N, C-alpha and C positions, 0 to 999 in steps of 0.2 A: 586268300586267293580270289582274284576277280573272276566274275562270271563272263564267259565268252559268249557273245551273241552270234547266232548263225546268220549267214547271209540268206536272204529270202530267195527261194527258188522261183524262177519265172513260171507262171502258170501257162497252160496251153492257150488260153484265151488271150493272154497278153502277147504271145508270140504270133498269133494269127494262124496257127497250124490246125485249128479245130475245123472239121468238116461240118459246116452248118446243115448240109443236107442229111447227114447221118444223125445229127442231134434232132432235127425235125422229124425224121423217120421214127426214131426211138420214142419221141414224145407222142406221135400219132399212134404208134403201137400200144403205148401205155394207156392212152385214152380209150382205145378200143377194148382194152382188157386183155391184150395179148400176153401180158406178163403173168396172168393167173393160170395155174395148171388146170387141165381138163378134169372135171369131177364127174364120175359115173355113179349115179344113184343106184344102190342095190335095194331091192324091195325087202322090207322087214318080214321075218317069219316068226309069228308068235309061238310056234312049236319048236323053235331052234333050241339046241341044248344050251343049258346054262353053264357058263364058265365062271372061274373065280373073279369076282368083281367086288369092289368095296365102295360103299357110299356112306358118308357120315350121316348119321341120323341123331340129332340132338334131342334130348328129353331130360326133364328134371327127375328128382328122386321119387316124387309122387307118381309121375307117368311111368317110371321104371317099375315101381311096385305094382301099378295097375296092369301093365303088360305081363308081368310075371304071374300075377293072380289069374288073369284071363287065360293065359296059356295053360296054366295048371288045370283050370276049370274045364277047358276044351280038350285036355289031355294031348296037346300038341306042343311043338317047340315054339319059342317066341318068333323065330324066323318064319315058320309056316303060318302062324297066326297073322303076322304082318302081311305076308304075301297074299293070303286069302282075302284080306281087306283092301289092300292097296291096288293090286292089279285089276280086279273087276271095276273098281271105282275109276281108275285112270282110263280103262277101255270105254266105260260109260261116258266119261267126259269127252273123249276123242270122238265118239260116235255123235254126241250132241253138237260138237263143233263142226263136224263135216256134213251136217244135214242142211 
């Protein structure tokens, strides 16, 4: 069975029905950033409740064993041990950046 070719549909530019003022207006609005939604920044609260969140944290078998042993030595969970190390360090780095 032979393949039927479709007839090409005439484009709006070919017919001359395009309103050039409307196109220029859209291009100008795009250039001004009128297409972007308004973003309202909400200040971060370090004391906000923690919700269920997941972040992949990769480590090898040695690091896994080290974390396990350290958590057992401190008598804390691995999660609490990581939190006690990571958050103070990140806050220290943020303060150093903002000085």
